[in-house]
N, C-alpha and C positions, 0 to 999 in steps of 0.2 A: 823214273825221273828222266832218263835218257830219251825214252820214247816220247814223253811230253815235250821235251826240248826240241827233238827232231820234228815232231808234228806241229810245232809252233814255227820253227824256222822255215820249213818247206812251204806252208801256205803264205808266209811272209814273202818269200822269194817269188812264188808264182803269182801272188797278188800284185806285187810290184811290176812283174813282167806283163801282167794283163793291163794294168793302168798305163804302162809305157806304150803298149801296142795300141791302145785307144787314141793316143796322141800322135801316132805316126801319120804322115800324109796318107790320104785315102788310097792313092795309087801306089803305095809302097808294096813291092812284091812280098807276099807272105803275111801281110798285116792281118787279113781276115782269119787265116789259119791260126795265127798266134792267139787271137781273141777266142776263137772256137776251142782252142786247147787250154789256155790258162784260166779262163773264166770258170768253166765247170770244174777243172782240176783243183782250183783253190777251195771250192766248197766241198769237193770230195775228200780232200785232205782234212778239212775240219770235221767232216762226217766220220772219218776214220778215228780222229781224236775222241769223238763221242762214243764210238763203238768200242774202242779199246780201253775206255776208262773203267776203273774198278766199279763193281756193281754197287749202286747207291741204295739208300733207303728213302722211299720205297723203290723197288726195282722198276716199276712202271715209269718213274721219272726219266730214266735213261731211254726207255722205249719211246716215250713221247718226244723227247729231244731229237732222237734219231729220225723219227717220222717227220717232224717239222723240218729238219735239215734236208730230207729227201724232197719234200715239197718246195723248199727253197731252191734246191738244185733244179727242179722243174721250172721254177720261175726264172732262174738264171738263163736257162736254155731258151725259153720263150722270148726273153728280152734281148737276146743277142742275135736272133734270127734276122735276116735281111728284110723280110716282110714285117709289117707292123703287127706284132702279136702282143701289144701292151695289155689288152684286156685279159688275155690268157695268163700272162705273167702276173697281173694283178690278182687274178683268181687263185693262182698257185700260192702266192705269198699270203693271201688272205687266209687260206687253209692253214698255212704254216703258222701264222699268228694265232689262230684258233687252237691249234695243237699246243703251242707254247703256253697259252692261257690254261689249258688243261694241266700241263706239266707243272706250272707254278702253283696251281690250286691244289695239287696233290699234297703239297707240303704245308698248306695253310688251313688249319682246322677252323678258323673263324673267317667270315666273309670280309669284314671291314674293321680294322683297328687303327688305321692311320689317316690323318687328314691330308696327306700328301696327294690324294686324288684331286683336290681342288686346283692346284697349279696345273695339273695335267688337263683338267676340263677347260680351264681358261686358255691354255695353249691351243687345245684342239679347236675351240671356238674362234680364236684369233686366226689360226691357220686356215680354217674353213672359209672364213669371211674374206681372207686375202686371196685364196685360190679361186673362189666361186666365179668371178667374172671371166676367168680364162678356161673354165671347164665346160665342154660342150654338154648340151642337155642330156644326151644319151649316156654320158659318162658320169653324171652327177650322183646317181644312186650308188654305183660301184665305188666311186671315190669316197662318198660319205660313209659307206659301210667299212671301207678300208681304214679310214681315219679312226672310226670308232673302235675297230678291232685292235689297232696298234696301241691306242691309248689304254684300252682295257688290259692288253698284254703288259704294258708298262706298269699299270696299277697293280696287277697280280704279282709282278716281279717285286714291286715295292712292298706289297703285303707279305710276300715270302720272306723278304729281308727283315721286315718289322716284327714278324711273328716267330721266325726261326732263328734269325741272326746268323753270324758266322761268315767266313770268307766265301763259301760257295754261293750263298744267297746274295751276297754283295756283288759277286761277279755276274750273276744272272741279272740282277737289277741294273747294274751298270751297262750290261749288254743291251737291255731293252731301251735304255736312254740313247745309246748310239744308234739303235735301230730307228728310233723316232727321228733322230737327227738326219740319218741317211735318207729315209723316205721323205722327210720334209724337203730336203735339198733336191731330191729327184722330182718331187711335185712342183716346186718353184721353177726348176729348170724346164720342165715340160709344159706347165700350164700358164706361167706368168712371165718369168724373166730369164731366158736362157743365158748362161754365162760360161766362159771358156773353161774354168776349173771345175765345172760341175762333176764330170766323170771322176776326177781325182778325189774330190771330197765325198761323193756318194759311195764310191767303191771302197775307199779306205775305211770309212765309218761302218759300212755294211760288213766287210770282212772282220773288222774288230768286234762288232756286235755278235756275229755268229761264233767267233772264237771264244769270247768271254762266256757266252751261254753254254757252249760245249764244255768249257772248263768247270762249269758249275755242277757237273754230274758227280 
């Protein structure tokens, strides 16, 4: 219990420090070093939470969550580089979502039991229509694949909760919803309407999503 509390407080602190660093003036000494330190460190601490969790049933669930967090860490690193590595970051997170889909499917013996997929489909269609005018032609296929992957991830999280029940499944499903929120805000800020608080909202929902999914082990 102490370990869980500690590995919850530490990423909370480093996550706040990362968000704070993002809002420092660009010419602030040490700003970039703080971002380079606290952004990956927060995900690493969440990864440790997943690694140190008691072995679940099935054991492959933990393995898949850890692999997804590793790819998420890669995505974090790509997105914080000074050069525009957005496509590489997108690919890393796409793989992470695919692995999360595998993880949630390990605990769901049936493919489809809940009609909750319909609101997710409607949301995905609406978000795609809103983003499309601002997405460059070469980015449209990757963005479309990413939207599909994250919606399927949320659906599998919902199916896990629907079929298995319990706190762990609810944590995972809630985490997927925060992931959808985080990536939606990121996409709106990048492709349609940049806004000042984007980093704060995107990062806080992202870290919360990863933490909840790690707790689901």
